C-alpha positions in Angstrom: 0.1 0.1 0.0 2.9 2.1 0.8 3.8 2.3 -2.7 0.6 3.1 -4.4 0.4 6.2 -1.8 3.9 6.8 -3.4 3.0 6.4 -7.0 -0.2 9.0 -6.6 1.6 11.4 -4.5 4.3 11.2 -7.4 1.6 11.8 -10.0 0.0 14.6 -8.0 3.1 16.6 -8.3 2.8 17.0 -12.4 1.1 20.4 -13.5 -2.0 20.6 -14.9 -1.2 20.8 -18.5 1.0 17.8 -18.3 -2.5 16.0 -16.9 -4.3 17.1 -19.6 -1.8 15.8 -22.3 -1.6 12.4 -20.8 -5.2 12.3 -20.3 -5.2 12.9 -24.4 -3.0 10.5 -24.8 -5.7 7.8 -23.6 -7.6 8.3 -27.6 -4.8 7.2 -29.4 -4.5 4.1 -27.4 -8.1 3.5 -27.3 -8.5 4.1 -31.3 -5.3 1.5 -31.8 -7.0 -0.8 -29.2 -9.5 -1.7 -31.7 -8.7 -0.6 -35.2 -5.9 -3.6 -34.7 -8.7 -5.4 -35.4 -8.9 -4.9 -39.2 -4.9 -6.2 -39.7 -4.8 -9.4 -41.5 -2.5 -11.2 -38.6 -3.3 -14.0 -36.4 -6.1 -14.0 -34.1 -3.4 -14.5 -31.1 -1.4 -11.7 -32.3 -4.9 -9.7 -32.6 -5.6 -10.5 -28.7 -1.8 -9.4 -27.4 -2.1 -6.0 -29.5 -5.5 -5.4 -27.9 -4.6 -5.9 -24.2 -0.9 -4.0 -25.0 -3.3 -1.0 -26.2 -6.2 -1.3 -24.1 -3.9 -1.7 -21.2 -2.0 1.7 -22.1 -5.3 3.6 -22.6 -6.2 2.8 -19.3 -3.0 3.4 -18.2 -3.2 7.2 -19.4 -6.8 8.0 -18.7 -6.5 7.0 -14.7 -2.9 8.4 -14.8 -4.2 11.3 -16.5 -6.7 11.6 -13.7 -4.6 11.1 -10.7 -2.3 14.2 -11.7 -5.4 16.4 -12.6 -7.3 15.2 -9.3 -10.9 16.9 -8.6 -9.6 20.7 -8.6 -8.3 20.0 -12.6 -11.4 18.0 -13.4 -13.3 21.2 -12.2 -10.9 23.5 -14.4 -11.8 21.0 -17.6 -15.3 21.4 -16.8 -15.2 25.1 -16.4 -13.5 25.6 -19.5 -15.5 23.4 -21.9 -18.8 25.4 -20.8 -17.2 28.7 -21.1 -16.2 27.5 -24.8 -19.8 25.8 -25.5 -21.3 29.2 -24.4 -19.1 31.2 -26.6 -20.1 29.6 -29.6 
């Protein structure tokens, strides 16, 4: 349990901008995890690639959310609402 807290504390030290970038990285990994199914390769290779890319997507998603924290999520929601109301 000490290592989980240490990782969380380390990720919490990163900036808001870094959190947004890491969180945005999960989108291409999600796309890759499902797009590779169209490749003409064996089912075992497809399964392996899916596990790798889907794992990377989840890791970047939860890592980005940990970096942002609750206050960062509020900032993102406020920014989204401001930009939608300006249009």
